[in-house]
mmCIF entry with sequence, helices, sheets and N, C-alpha, C, O atoms, coordinates in Angstrom:
data_MODEL
# 
_entry.id   MODEL 
# 
_entity.id                         1 
_entity.type                       polymer 
_entity.pdbx_number_of_molecules   1 
# 
_entity_poly.entity_id                      1 
_entity_poly.type                           'polypeptide(L)' 
_entity_poly.nstd_linkage                   no 
_entity_poly.nstd_monomer                   no 
_entity_poly.pdbx_seq_one_letter_code       
;(UNK)(UNK)(UNK)(UNK)(UNK)(UNK)(UNK)(UNK)(UNK)(UNK)(UNK)(UNK)(UNK)(UNK)(UNK)(UNK)
(UNK)(UNK)(UNK)(UNK)(UNK)(UNK)(UNK)(UNK)(UNK)(UNK)(UNK)(UNK)(UNK)(UNK)(UNK)(UNK)
(UNK)(UNK)(UNK)(UNK)(UNK)(UNK)(UNK)(UNK)(UNK)(UNK)(UNK)(UNK)(UNK)(UNK)(UNK)(UNK)
(UNK)(UNK)(UNK)(UNK)(UNK)(UNK)(UNK)(UNK)
;
_entity_poly.pdbx_seq_one_letter_code_can   XXXXXXXXXXXXXXXXXXXXXXXXXXXXXXXXXXXXXXXXXXXXXXXXXXXXXXXX 
_entity_poly.pdbx_strand_id                 A 
# 
loop_
_entity_poly_seq.entity_id 
_entity_poly_seq.num 
_entity_poly_seq.mon_id 
_entity_poly_seq.hetero 
1 1  UNK n 
1 2  UNK n 
1 3  UNK n 
1 4  UNK n 
1 5  UNK n 
1 6  UNK n 
1 7  UNK n 
1 8  UNK n 
1 9  UNK n 
1 10 UNK n 
1 11 UNK n 
1 12 UNK n 
1 13 UNK n 
1 14 UNK n 
1 15 UNK n 
1 16 UNK n 
1 17 UNK n 
1 18 UNK n 
1 19 UNK n 
1 20 UNK n 
1 21 UNK n 
1 22 UNK n 
1 23 UNK n 
1 24 UNK n 
1 25 UNK n 
1 26 UNK n 
1 27 UNK n 
1 28 UNK n 
1 29 UNK n 
1 30 UNK n 
1 31 UNK n 
1 32 UNK n 
1 33 UNK n 
1 34 UNK n 
1 35 UNK n 
1 36 UNK n 
1 37 UNK n 
1 38 UNK n 
1 39 UNK n 
1 40 UNK n 
1 41 UNK n 
1 42 UNK n 
1 43 UNK n 
1 44 UNK n 
1 45 UNK n 
1 46 UNK n 
1 47 UNK n 
1 48 UNK n 
1 49 UNK n 
1 50 UNK n 
1 51 UNK n 
1 52 UNK n 
1 53 UNK n 
1 54 UNK n 
1 55 UNK n 
1 56 UNK n 
# 
_struct_asym.id          A 
_struct_asym.entity_id   1 
# 
loop_
_struct_conf.conf_type_id 
_struct_conf.id 
_struct_conf.pdbx_PDB_helix_id 
_struct_conf.beg_label_comp_id 
_struct_conf.beg_label_asym_id 
_struct_conf.beg_label_seq_id 
_struct_conf.pdbx_beg_PDB_ins_code 
_struct_conf.end_label_comp_id 
_struct_conf.end_label_asym_id 
_struct_conf.end_label_seq_id 
_struct_conf.pdbx_end_PDB_ins_code 
_struct_conf.beg_auth_comp_id 
_struct_conf.beg_auth_asym_id 
_struct_conf.beg_auth_seq_id 
_struct_conf.end_auth_comp_id 
_struct_conf.end_auth_asym_id 
_struct_conf.end_auth_seq_id 
_struct_conf.pdbx_PDB_helix_class 
_struct_conf.details 
_struct_conf.pdbx_PDB_helix_length 
HELX_P HELX_P1 AA1 UNK A 2  ? UNK A 36 ? UNK A 2  UNK A 36 1 ? 35 
HELX_P HELX_P2 AA2 UNK A 40 ? UNK A 53 ? UNK A 40 UNK A 53 1 ? 14 
# 
_struct_conf_type.id          HELX_P 
_struct_conf_type.criteria    ? 
_struct_conf_type.reference   ? 
# 
loop_
_atom_site.group_PDB 
_atom_site.id 
_atom_site.type_symbol 
_atom_site.label_atom_id 
_atom_site.label_alt_id 
_atom_site.label_comp_id 
_atom_site.label_asym_id 
_atom_site.label_entity_id 
_atom_site.label_seq_id 
_atom_site.pdbx_PDB_ins_code 
_atom_site.Cartn_x 
_atom_site.Cartn_y 
_atom_site.Cartn_z 
_atom_site.occupancy 
_atom_site.B_iso_or_equiv 
_atom_site.pdbx_formal_charge 
_atom_site.auth_seq_id 
_atom_site.auth_comp_id 
_atom_site.auth_asym_id 
_atom_site.auth_atom_id 
_atom_site.pdbx_PDB_model_num 
ATOM 1   N N  . UNK A 1 1  ? 167.438 64.443 117.121 1.00 0.00 ? 1  UNK A N  1 
ATOM 2   C CA . UNK A 1 1  ? 166.401 63.450 117.304 1.00 0.00 ? 1  UNK A CA 1 
ATOM 3   C C  . UNK A 1 1  ? 165.143 63.817 116.523 1.00 0.00 ? 1  UNK A C  1 
ATOM 4   O O  . UNK A 1 1  ? 164.500 62.945 115.939 1.00 0.00 ? 1  UNK A O  1 
ATOM 5   N N  . UNK A 1 2  ? 164.792 65.089 116.511 1.00 0.00 ? 2  UNK A N  1 
ATOM 6   C CA . UNK A 1 2  ? 163.592 65.496 115.778 1.00 0.00 ? 2  UNK A CA 1 
ATOM 7   C C  . UNK A 1 2  ? 163.761 65.293 114.281 1.00 0.00 ? 2  UNK A C  1 
ATOM 8   O O  . UNK A 1 2  ? 162.802 64.952 113.588 1.00 0.00 ? 2  UNK A O  1 
ATOM 9   N N  . UNK A 1 3  ? 164.973 65.501 113.778 1.00 0.00 ? 3  UNK A N  1 
ATOM 10  C CA . UNK A 1 3  ? 165.232 65.304 112.354 1.00 0.00 ? 3  UNK A CA 1 
ATOM 11  C C  . UNK A 1 3  ? 165.051 63.841 111.975 1.00 0.00 ? 3  UNK A C  1 
ATOM 12  O O  . UNK A 1 3  ? 164.541 63.534 110.898 1.00 0.00 ? 3  UNK A O  1 
ATOM 13  N N  . UNK A 1 4  ? 165.466 62.944 112.852 1.00 0.00 ? 4  UNK A N  1 
ATOM 14  C CA . UNK A 1 4  ? 165.309 61.509 112.595 1.00 0.00 ? 4  UNK A CA 1 
ATOM 15  C C  . UNK A 1 4  ? 163.827 61.160 112.512 1.00 0.00 ? 4  UNK A C  1 
ATOM 16  O O  . UNK A 1 4  ? 163.405 60.455 111.595 1.00 0.00 ? 4  UNK A O  1 
ATOM 17  N N  . UNK A 1 5  ? 163.039 61.649 113.461 1.00 0.00 ? 5  UNK A N  1 
ATOM 18  C CA . UNK A 1 5  ? 161.600 61.380 113.445 1.00 0.00 ? 5  UNK A CA 1 
ATOM 19  C C  . UNK A 1 5  ? 160.945 61.965 112.204 1.00 0.00 ? 5  UNK A C  1 
ATOM 20  O O  . UNK A 1 5  ? 160.064 61.341 111.611 1.00 0.00 ? 5  UNK A O  1 
ATOM 21  N N  . UNK A 1 6  ? 161.365 63.150 111.811 1.00 0.00 ? 6  UNK A N  1 
ATOM 22  C CA . UNK A 1 6  ? 160.794 63.801 110.632 1.00 0.00 ? 6  UNK A CA 1 
ATOM 23  C C  . UNK A 1 6  ? 161.125 63.002 109.376 1.00 0.00 ? 6  UNK A C  1 
ATOM 24  O O  . UNK A 1 6  ? 160.263 62.798 108.521 1.00 0.00 ? 6  UNK A O  1 
ATOM 25  N N  . UNK A 1 7  ? 162.377 62.550 109.265 1.00 0.00 ? 7  UNK A N  1 
ATOM 26  C CA . UNK A 1 7  ? 162.776 61.748 108.108 1.00 0.00 ? 7  UNK A CA 1 
ATOM 27  C C  . UNK A 1 7  ? 162.030 60.421 108.073 1.00 0.00 ? 7  UNK A C  1 
ATOM 28  O O  . UNK A 1 7  ? 161.591 59.977 107.012 1.00 0.00 ? 7  UNK A O  1 
ATOM 29  N N  . UNK A 1 8  ? 161.890 59.797 109.218 1.00 0.00 ? 8  UNK A N  1 
ATOM 30  C CA . UNK A 1 8  ? 161.164 58.524 109.283 1.00 0.00 ? 8  UNK A CA 1 
ATOM 31  C C  . UNK A 1 8  ? 159.705 58.723 108.892 1.00 0.00 ? 8  UNK A C  1 
ATOM 32  O O  . UNK A 1 8  ? 159.140 57.922 108.148 1.00 0.00 ? 8  UNK A O  1 
ATOM 33  N N  . UNK A 1 9  ? 159.101 59.786 109.393 1.00 0.00 ? 9  UNK A N  1 
ATOM 34  C CA . UNK A 1 9  ? 157.701 60.073 109.066 1.00 0.00 ? 9  UNK A CA 1 
ATOM 35  C C  . UNK A 1 9  ? 157.540 60.287 107.565 1.00 0.00 ? 9  UNK A C  1 
ATOM 36  O O  . UNK A 1 9  ? 156.565 59.821 106.975 1.00 0.00 ? 9  UNK A O  1 
ATOM 37  N N  . UNK A 1 10 ? 158.490 60.989 106.940 1.00 0.00 ? 10 UNK A N  1 
ATOM 38  C CA . UNK A 1 10 ? 158.432 61.210 105.492 1.00 0.00 ? 10 UNK A CA 1 
ATOM 39  C C  . UNK A 1 10 ? 158.515 59.886 104.742 1.00 0.00 ? 10 UNK A C  1 
ATOM 40  O O  . UNK A 1 10 ? 157.785 59.666 103.775 1.00 0.00 ? 10 UNK A O  1 
ATOM 41  N N  . UNK A 1 11 ? 159.410 59.003 105.192 1.00 0.00 ? 11 UNK A N  1 
ATOM 42  C CA . UNK A 1 11 ? 159.560 57.701 104.536 1.00 0.00 ? 11 UNK A CA 1 
ATOM 43  C C  . UNK A 1 11 ? 158.301 56.859 104.689 1.00 0.00 ? 11 UNK A C  1 
ATOM 44  O O  . UNK A 1 11 ? 157.865 56.205 103.742 1.00 0.00 ? 11 UNK A O  1 
ATOM 45  N N  . UNK A 1 12 ? 157.724 56.877 105.873 1.00 0.00 ? 12 UNK A N  1 
ATOM 46  C CA . UNK A 1 12 ? 156.501 56.110 106.118 1.00 0.00 ? 12 UNK A CA 1 
ATOM 47  C C  . UNK A 1 12 ? 155.358 56.659 105.270 1.00 0.00 ? 12 UNK A C  1 
ATOM 48  O O  . UNK A 1 12 ? 154.594 55.893 104.683 1.00 0.00 ? 12 UNK A O  1 
ATOM 49  N N  . UNK A 1 13 ? 155.243 57.970 105.205 1.00 0.00 ? 13 UNK A N  1 
ATOM 50  C CA . UNK A 1 13 ? 154.200 58.600 104.395 1.00 0.00 ? 13 UNK A CA 1 
ATOM 51  C C  . UNK A 1 13 ? 154.382 58.259 102.922 1.00 0.00 ? 13 UNK A C  1 
ATOM 52  O O  . UNK A 1 13 ? 153.413 57.965 102.223 1.00 0.00 ? 13 UNK A O  1 
ATOM 53  N N  . UNK A 1 14 ? 155.621 58.299 102.457 1.00 0.00 ? 14 UNK A N  1 
ATOM 54  C CA . UNK A 1 14 ? 155.914 57.980 101.056 1.00 0.00 ? 14 UNK A CA 1 
ATOM 55  C C  . UNK A 1 14 ? 155.596 56.512 100.762 1.00 0.00 ? 14 UNK A C  1 
ATOM 56  O O  . UNK A 1 14 ? 155.034 56.197 99.713  1.00 0.00 ? 14 UNK A O  1 
ATOM 57  N N  . UNK A 1 15 ? 155.951 55.622 101.678 1.00 0.00 ? 15 UNK A N  1 
ATOM 58  C CA . UNK A 1 15 ? 155.661 54.199 101.499 1.00 0.00 ? 15 UNK A CA 1 
ATOM 59  C C  . UNK A 1 15 ? 154.154 53.950 101.488 1.00 0.00 ? 15 UNK A C  1 
ATOM 60  O O  . UNK A 1 15 ? 153.663 53.153 100.688 1.00 0.00 ? 15 UNK A O  1 
ATOM 61  N N  . UNK A 1 16 ? 153.428 54.618 102.362 1.00 0.00 ? 16 UNK A N  1 
ATOM 62  C CA . UNK A 1 16 ? 151.970 54.455 102.415 1.00 0.00 ? 16 UNK A CA 1 
ATOM 63  C C  . UNK A 1 16 ? 151.329 54.930 101.114 1.00 0.00 ? 16 UNK A C  1 
ATOM 64  O O  . UNK A 1 16 ? 150.400 54.298 100.611 1.00 0.00 ? 16 UNK A O  1 
ATOM 65  N N  . UNK A 1 17 ? 151.820 56.035 100.575 1.00 0.00 ? 17 UNK A N  1 
ATOM 66  C CA . UNK A 1 17 ? 151.290 56.554 99.309  1.00 0.00 ? 17 UNK A CA 1 
ATOM 67  C C  . UNK A 1 17 ? 151.585 55.581 98.172  1.00 0.00 ? 17 UNK A C  1 
ATOM 68  O O  . UNK A 1 17 ? 150.734 55.346 97.314  1.00 0.00 ? 17 UNK A O  1 
ATOM 69  N N  . UNK A 1 18 ? 152.783 55.019 98.165  1.00 0.00 ? 18 UNK A N  1 
ATOM 70  C CA . UNK A 1 18 ? 153.151 54.052 97.128  1.00 0.00 ? 18 UNK A CA 1 
ATOM 71  C C  . UNK A 1 18 ? 152.270 52.809 97.235  1.00 0.00 ? 18 UNK A C  1 
ATOM 72  O O  . UNK A 1 18 ? 151.861 52.245 96.219  1.00 0.00 ? 18 UNK A O  1 
ATOM 73  N N  . UNK A 1 19 ? 151.982 52.388 98.448  1.00 0.00 ? 19 UNK A N  1 
ATOM 74  C CA . UNK A 1 19 ? 151.125 51.219 98.658  1.00 0.00 ? 19 UNK A CA 1 
ATOM 75  C C  . UNK A 1 19 ? 149.714 51.491 98.149  1.00 0.00 ? 19 UNK A C  1 
ATOM 76  O O  . UNK A 1 19 ? 149.123 50.648 97.475  1.00 0.00 ? 19 UNK A O  1 
ATOM 77  N N  . UNK A 1 20 ? 149.178 52.654 98.466  1.00 0.00 ? 20 UNK A N  1 
ATOM 78  C CA . UNK A 1 20 ? 147.840 53.029 97.974  1.00 0.00 ? 20 UNK A CA 1 
ATOM 79  C C  . UNK A 1 20 ? 147.806 53.082 96.454  1.00 0.00 ? 20 UNK A C  1 
ATOM 80  O O  . UNK A 1 20 ? 146.852 52.612 95.834  1.00 0.00 ? 20 UNK A O  1 
ATOM 81  N N  . UNK A 1 21 ? 148.839 53.650 95.856  1.00 0.00 ? 21 UNK A N  1 
ATOM 82  C CA . UNK A 1 21 ? 148.909 53.715 94.394  1.00 0.00 ? 21 UNK A CA 1 
ATOM 83  C C  . UNK A 1 21 ? 148.925 52.314 93.792  1.00 0.00 ? 21 UNK A C  1 
ATOM 84  O O  . UNK A 1 21 ? 148.277 52.055 92.778  1.00 0.00 ? 21 UNK A O  1 
ATOM 85  N N  . UNK A 1 22 ? 149.667 51.422 94.421  1.00 0.00 ? 22 UNK A N  1 
ATOM 86  C CA . UNK A 1 22 ? 149.735 50.040 93.954  1.00 0.00 ? 22 UNK A CA 1 
ATOM 87  C C  . UNK A 1 22 ? 148.376 49.353 94.074  1.00 0.00 ? 22 UNK A C  1 
ATOM 88  O O  . UNK A 1 22 ? 147.944 48.656 93.156  1.00 0.00 ? 22 UNK A O  1 
ATOM 89  N N  . UNK A 1 23 ? 147.708 49.550 95.205  1.00 0.00 ? 23 UNK A N  1 
ATOM 90  C CA . UNK A 1 23 ? 146.369 48.979 95.388  1.00 0.00 ? 23 UNK A CA 1 
ATOM 91  C C  . UNK A 1 23 ? 145.402 49.498 94.332  1.00 0.00 ? 23 UNK A C  1 
ATOM 92  O O  . UNK A 1 23 ? 144.631 48.734 93.752  1.00 0.00 ? 23 UNK A O  1 
ATOM 93  N N  . UNK A 1 24 ? 145.452 50.800 94.090  1.00 0.00 ? 24 UNK A N  1 
ATOM 94  C CA . UNK A 1 24 ? 144.549 51.417 93.119  1.00 0.00 ? 24 UNK A CA 1 
ATOM 95  C C  . UNK A 1 24 ? 144.806 50.882 91.716  1.00 0.00 ? 24 UNK A C  1 
ATOM 96  O O  . UNK A 1 24 ? 143.868 50.554 90.990  1.00 0.00 ? 24 UNK A O  1 
ATOM 97  N N  . UNK A 1 25 ? 146.069 50.796 91.337  1.00 0.00 ? 25 UNK A N  1 
ATOM 98  C CA . UNK A 1 25 ? 146.421 50.303 90.004  1.00 0.00 ? 25 UNK A CA 1 
ATOM 99  C C  . UNK A 1 25 ? 145.963 48.856 89.827  1.00 0.00 ? 25 UNK A C  1 
ATOM 100 O O  . UNK A 1 25 ? 145.418 48.495 88.784  1.00 0.00 ? 25 UNK A O  1 
ATOM 101 N N  . UNK A 1 26 ? 146.183 48.039 90.841  1.00 0.00 ? 26 UNK A N  1 
ATOM 102 C CA . UNK A 1 26 ? 145.770 46.641 90.787  1.00 0.00 ? 26 UNK A CA 1 
ATOM 103 C C  . UNK A 1 26 ? 144.252 46.523 90.683  1.00 0.00 ? 26 UNK A C  1 
ATOM 104 O O  . UNK A 1 26 ? 143.737 45.745 89.879  1.00 0.00 ? 26 UNK A O  1 
ATOM 105 N N  . UNK A 1 27 ? 143.550 47.287 91.489  1.00 0.00 ? 27 UNK A N  1 
ATOM 106 C CA . UNK A 1 27 ? 142.090 47.247 91.475  1.00 0.00 ? 27 UNK A CA 1 
ATOM 107 C C  . UNK A 1 27 ? 141.540 47.727 90.134  1.00 0.00 ? 27 UNK A C  1 
ATOM 108 O O  . UNK A 1 27 ? 140.595 47.139 89.609  1.00 0.00 ? 27 UNK A O  1 
ATOM 109 N N  . UNK A 1 28 ? 142.116 48.778 89.581  1.00 0.00 ? 28 UNK A N  1 
ATOM 110 C CA . UNK A 1 28 ? 141.673 49.273 88.274  1.00 0.00 ? 28 UNK A CA 1 
ATOM 111 C C  . UNK A 1 28 ? 141.874 48.213 87.199  1.00 0.00 ? 28 UNK A C  1 
ATOM 112 O O  . UNK A 1 28 ? 141.024 48.041 86.325  1.00 0.00 ? 28 UNK A O  1 
ATOM 113 N N  . UNK A 1 29 ? 142.994 47.505 87.263  1.00 0.00 ? 29 UNK A N  1 
ATOM 114 C CA . UNK A 1 29 ? 143.266 46.446 86.286  1.00 0.00 ? 29 UNK A CA 1 
ATOM 115 C C  . UNK A 1 29 ? 142.259 45.306 86.441  1.00 0.00 ? 29 UNK A C  1 
ATOM 116 O O  . UNK A 1 29 ? 141.732 44.799 85.451  1.00 0.00 ? 29 UNK A O  1 
ATOM 117 N N  . UNK A 1 30 ? 141.998 44.910 87.677  1.00 0.00 ? 30 UNK A N  1 
ATOM 118 C CA . UNK A 1 30 ? 141.029 43.846 87.923  1.00 0.00 ? 30 UNK A CA 1 
ATOM 119 C C  . UNK A 1 30 ? 139.637 44.251 87.445  1.00 0.00 ? 30 UNK A C  1 
ATOM 120 O O  . UNK A 1 30 ? 138.909 43.429 86.888  1.00 0.00 ? 30 UNK A O  1 
ATOM 121 N N  . UNK A 1 31 ? 139.264 45.515 87.660  1.00 0.00 ? 31 UNK A N  1 
ATOM 122 C CA . UNK A 1 31 ? 137.967 46.010 87.178  1.00 0.00 ? 31 UNK A CA 1 
ATOM 123 C C  . UNK A 1 31 ? 137.901 45.973 85.655  1.00 0.00 ? 31 UNK A C  1 
ATOM 124 O O  . UNK A 1 31 ? 136.891 45.576 85.074  1.00 0.00 ? 31 UNK A O  1 
ATOM 125 N N  . UNK A 1 32 ? 138.983 46.389 85.025  1.00 0.00 ? 32 UNK A N  1 
ATOM 126 C CA . UNK A 1 32 ? 139.039 46.384 83.560  1.00 0.00 ? 32 UNK A CA 1 
ATOM 127 C C  . UNK A 1 32 ? 138.830 44.970 83.018  1.00 0.00 ? 32 UNK A C  1 
ATOM 128 O O  . UNK A 1 32 ? 138.078 44.771 82.064  1.00 0.00 ? 32 UNK A O  1 
ATOM 129 N N  . UNK A 1 33 ? 139.490 44.001 83.623  1.00 0.00 ? 33 UNK A N  1 
ATOM 130 C CA . UNK A 1 33 ? 139.343 42.615 83.180  1.00 0.00 ? 33 UNK A CA 1 
ATOM 131 C C  . UNK A 1 33 ? 137.936 42.086 83.443  1.00 0.00 ? 33 UNK A C  1 
ATOM 132 O O  . UNK A 1 33 ? 137.362 41.401 82.596  1.00 0.00 ? 33 UNK A O  1 
ATOM 133 N N  . UNK A 1 34 ? 137.383 42.399 84.602  1.00 0.00 ? 34 UNK A N  1 
ATOM 134 C CA . UNK A 1 34 ? 136.030 41.939 84.931  1.00 0.00 ? 34 UNK A CA 1 
ATOM 135 C C  . UNK A 1 34 ? 135.014 42.521 83.950  1.00 0.00 ? 34 UNK A C  1 
ATOM 136 O O  . UNK A 1 34 ? 134.106 41.822 83.501  1.00 0.00 ? 34 UNK A O  1 
ATOM 137 N N  . UNK A 1 35 ? 135.172 43.792 83.624  1.00 0.00 ? 35 UNK A N  1 
ATOM 138 C CA . UNK A 1 35 ? 134.257 44.429 82.657  1.00 0.00 ? 35 UNK A CA 1 
ATOM 139 C C  . UNK A 1 35 ? 134.425 43.815 81.271  1.00 0.00 ? 35 UNK A C  1 
ATOM 140 O O  . UNK A 1 35 ? 133.442 43.557 80.577  1.00 0.00 ? 35 UNK A O  1 
ATOM 141 N N  . UNK A 1 36 ? 135.672 43.584 80.871  1.00 0.00 ? 36 UNK A N  1 
ATOM 142 C CA . UNK A 1 36 ? 135.938 43.002 79.551  1.00 0.00 ? 36 UNK A CA 1 
ATOM 143 C C  . UNK A 1 36 ? 135.340 41.604 79.432  1.00 0.00 ? 36 UNK A C  1 
ATOM 144 O O  . UNK A 1 36 ? 134.923 41.191 78.351  1.00 0.00 ? 36 UNK A O  1 
ATOM 145 N N  . UNK A 1 37 ? 135.302 40.883 80.542  1.00 0.00 ? 37 UNK A N  1 
ATOM 146 C CA . UNK A 1 37 ? 134.754 39.528 80.542  1.00 0.00 ? 37 UNK A CA 1 
ATOM 147 C C  . UNK A 1 37 ? 133.259 39.502 80.831  1.00 0.00 ? 37 UNK A C  1 
ATOM 148 O O  . UNK A 1 37 ? 132.650 38.432 80.860  1.00 0.00 ? 37 UNK A O  1 
ATOM 149 N N  . UNK A 1 38 ? 132.664 40.673 81.044  1.00 0.00 ? 38 UNK A N  1 
ATOM 150 C CA . UNK A 1 38 ? 131.231 40.748 81.302  1.00 0.00 ? 38 UNK A CA 1 
ATOM 151 C C  . UNK A 1 38 ? 130.823 40.173 82.649  1.00 0.00 ? 38 UNK A C  1 
ATOM 152 O O  . UNK A 1 38 ? 129.678 39.755 82.823  1.00 0.00 ? 38 UNK A O  1 
ATOM 153 N N  . UNK A 1 39 ? 131.738 40.148 83.595  1.00 0.00 ? 39 UNK A N  1 
ATOM 154 C CA . UNK A 1 39 ? 131.459 39.589 84.916  1.00 0.00 ? 39 UNK A CA 1 
ATOM 155 C C  . UNK A 1 39 ? 130.942 40.693 85.841  1.00 0.00 ? 39 UNK A C  1 
ATOM 156 O O  . UNK A 1 39 ? 131.699 41.289 86.608  1.00 0.00 ? 39 UNK A O  1 
ATOM 157 N N  . UNK A 1 40 ? 129.641 40.948 85.750  1.00 0.00 ? 40 UNK A N  1 
ATOM 158 C CA . UNK A 1 40 ? 129.036 42.044 86.507  1.00 0.00 ? 40 UNK A CA 1 
ATOM 159 C C  . UNK A 1 40 ? 129.079 41.819 88.017  1.00 0.00 ? 40 UNK A C  1 
ATOM 160 O O  . UNK A 1 40 ? 129.185 42.774 88.787  1.00 0.00 ? 40 UNK A O  1 
ATOM 161 N N  . UNK A 1 41 ? 128.996 40.568 88.434  1.00 0.00 ? 41 UNK A N  1 
ATOM 162 C CA . UNK A 1 41 ? 129.074 40.275 89.870  1.00 0.00 ? 41 UNK A CA 1 
ATOM 163 C C  . UNK A 1 41 ? 130.428 40.702 90.417  1.00 0.00 ? 41 UNK A C  1 
ATOM 164 O O  . UNK A 1 41 ? 130.508 41.347 91.463  1.00 0.00 ? 41 UNK A O  1 
ATOM 165 N N  . UNK A 1 42 ? 131.484 40.341 89.711  1.00 0.00 ? 42 UNK A N  1 
ATOM 166 C CA . UNK A 1 42 ? 132.831 40.718 90.139  1.00 0.00 ? 42 UNK A CA 1 
ATOM 167 C C  . UNK A 1 42 ? 133.026 42.230 90.054  1.00 0.00 ? 42 UNK A C  1 
ATOM 168 O O  . UNK A 1 42 ? 133.674 42.821 90.917  1.00 0.00 ? 42 UNK A O  1 
ATOM 169 N N  . UNK A 1 43 ? 132.468 42.858 89.019  1.00 0.00 ? 43 UNK A N  1 
ATOM 170 C CA . UNK A 1 43 ? 132.569 44.319 88.889  1.00 0.00 ? 43 UNK A CA 1 
ATOM 171 C C  . UNK A 1 43 ? 131.970 44.987 90.120  1.00 0.00 ? 43 UNK A C  1 
ATOM 172 O O  . UNK A 1 43 ? 132.572 45.898 90.689  1.00 0.00 ? 43 UNK A O  1 
ATOM 173 N N  . UNK A 1 44 ? 130.788 44.540 90.532  1.00 0.00 ? 44 UNK A N  1 
ATOM 174 C CA . UNK A 1 44 ? 130.141 45.126 91.717  1.00 0.00 ? 44 UNK A CA 1 
ATOM 175 C C  . UNK A 1 44 ? 130.978 44.910 92.976  1.00 0.00 ? 44 UNK A C  1 
ATOM 176 O O  . UNK A 1 44 ? 131.099 45.811 93.805  1.00 0.00 ? 44 UNK A O  1 
ATOM 177 N N  . UNK A 1 45 ? 131.550 43.726 93.118  1.00 0.00 ? 45 UNK A N  1 
ATOM 178 C CA . UNK A 1 45 ? 132.388 43.440 94.290  1.00 0.00 ? 45 UNK A CA 1 
ATOM 179 C C  . UNK A 1 45 ? 133.640 44.315 94.295  1.00 0.00 ? 45 UNK A C  1 
ATOM 180 O O  . UNK A 1 45 ? 134.039 44.828 95.340  1.00 0.00 ? 45 UNK A O  1 
ATOM 181 N N  . UNK A 1 46 ? 134.251 44.480 93.139  1.00 0.00 ? 46 UNK A N  1 
ATOM 182 C CA . UNK A 1 46 ? 135.457 45.307 93.053  1.00 0.00 ? 46 UNK A CA 1 
ATOM 183 C C  . UNK A 1 46 ? 135.132 46.779 93.284  1.00 0.00 ? 46 UNK A C  1 
ATOM 184 O O  . UNK A 1 46 ? 135.915 47.502 93.900  1.00 0.00 ? 46 UNK A O  1 
ATOM 185 N N  . UNK A 1 47 ? 133.979 47.222 92.791  1.00 0.00 ? 47 UNK A N  1 
ATOM 186 C CA . UNK A 1 47 ? 133.564 48.601 93.051  1.00 0.00 ? 47 UNK A CA 1 
ATOM 187 C C  . UNK A 1 47 ? 133.311 48.811 94.546  1.00 0.00 ? 47 UNK A C  1 
ATOM 188 O O  . UNK A 1 47 ? 133.630 49.868 95.091  1.00 0.00 ? 47 UNK A O  1 
ATOM 189 N N  . UNK A 1 48 ? 132.739 47.805 95.201  1.00 0.00 ? 48 UNK A N  1 
ATOM 190 C CA . UNK A 1 48 ? 132.523 47.882 96.649  1.00 0.00 ? 48 UNK A CA 1 
ATOM 191 C C  . UNK A 1 48 ? 133.868 47.920 97.376  1.00 0.00 ? 48 UNK A C  1 
ATOM 192 O O  . UNK A 1 48 ? 134.025 48.636 98.366  1.00 0.00 ? 48 UNK A O  1 
ATOM 193 N N  . UNK A 1 49 ? 134.826 47.154 96.886  1.00 0.00 ? 49 UNK A N  1 
ATOM 194 C CA . UNK A 1 49 ? 136.170 47.165 97.479  1.00 0.00 ? 49 UNK A CA 1 
ATOM 195 C C  . UNK A 1 49 ? 136.803 48.551 97.334  1.00 0.00 ? 49 UNK A C  1 
ATOM 196 O O  . UNK A 1 49 ? 137.429 49.053 98.267  1.00 0.00 ? 49 UNK A O  1 
ATOM 197 N N  . UNK A 1 50 ? 136.637 49.159 96.166  1.00 0.00 ? 50 UNK A N  1 
ATOM 198 C CA . UNK A 1 50 ? 137.180 50.503 95.936  1.00 0.00 ? 50 UNK A CA 1 
ATOM 199 C C  . UNK A 1 50 ? 136.528 51.510 96.883  1.00 0.00 ? 50 UNK A C  1 
ATOM 200 O O  . UNK A 1 50 ? 137.202 52.384 97.428  1.00 0.00 ? 50 UNK A O  1 
ATOM 201 N N  . UNK A 1 51 ? 135.218 51.382 97.076  1.00 0.00 ? 51 UNK A N  1 
ATOM 202 C CA . UNK A 1 51 ? 134.520 52.270 98.015  1.00 0.00 ? 51 UNK A CA 1 
ATOM 203 C C  . UNK A 1 51 ? 135.049 52.074 99.433  1.00 0.00 ? 51 UNK A C  1 
ATOM 204 O O  . UNK A 1 51 ? 135.297 53.040 100.155 1.00 0.00 ? 51 UNK A O  1 
ATOM 205 N N  . UNK A 1 52 ? 135.218 50.812 99.818  1.00 0.00 ? 52 UNK A N  1 
ATOM 206 C CA . UNK A 1 52 ? 135.708 50.505 101.164 1.00 0.00 ? 52 UNK A CA 1 
ATOM 207 C C  . UNK A 1 52 ? 137.105 51.089 101.389 1.00 0.00 ? 52 UNK A C  1 
ATOM 208 O O  . UNK A 1 52 ? 137.400 51.639 102.451 1.00 0.00 ? 52 UNK A O  1 
ATOM 209 N N  . UNK A 1 53 ? 137.949 50.960 100.379 1.00 0.00 ? 53 UNK A N  1 
ATOM 210 C CA . UNK A 1 53 ? 139.320 51.471 100.473 1.00 0.00 ? 53 UNK A CA 1 
ATOM 211 C C  . UNK A 1 53 ? 139.410 52.948 100.118 1.00 0.00 ? 53 UNK A C  1 
ATOM 212 O O  . UNK A 1 53 ? 140.468 53.567 100.236 1.00 0.00 ? 53 UNK A O  1 
ATOM 213 N N  . UNK A 1 54 ? 138.286 53.502 99.683  1.00 0.00 ? 54 UNK A N  1 
ATOM 214 C CA . UNK A 1 54 ? 138.217 54.910 99.256  1.00 0.00 ? 54 UNK A CA 1 
ATOM 215 C C  . UNK A 1 54 ? 139.262 55.211 98.187  1.00 0.00 ? 54 UNK A C  1 
ATOM 216 O O  . UNK A 1 54 ? 140.015 56.181 98.279  1.00 0.00 ? 54 UNK A O  1 
ATOM 217 N N  . UNK A 1 55 ? 139.284 54.346 97.168  1.00 0.00 ? 55 UNK A N  1 
ATOM 218 C CA . UNK A 1 55 ? 140.256 54.496 96.087  1.00 0.00 ? 55 UNK A CA 1 
ATOM 219 C C  . UNK A 1 55 ? 139.665 55.170 94.858  1.00 0.00 ? 55 UNK A C  1 
ATOM 220 O O  . UNK A 1 55 ? 140.394 55.454 93.907  1.00 0.00 ? 55 UNK A O  1 
ATOM 221 N N  . UNK A 1 56 ? 138.380 55.429 94.854  1.00 0.00 ? 56 UNK A N  1 
ATOM 222 C CA . UNK A 1 56 ? 137.760 56.010 93.655  1.00 0.00 ? 56 UNK A CA 1 
ATOM 223 C C  . UNK A 1 56 ? 137.887 57.493 93.590  1.00 0.00 ? 56 UNK A C  1 
ATOM 224 O O  . UNK A 1 56 ? 137.413 58.112 92.638  1.00 0.00 ? 56 UNK A O  1 
# 
């Protein structure tokens, strides 16, 4: 039973890390586009989102 819980915990941890990586990659791409388009308002909002999610 403990092995099952340990394996499940590893899978959940791995999935959570993959989700965070996906969020970070998406946010970085959105920031890149906002900067390229000179949209400073959106850049500030995305930077605030990164701070909130602690992705920086």
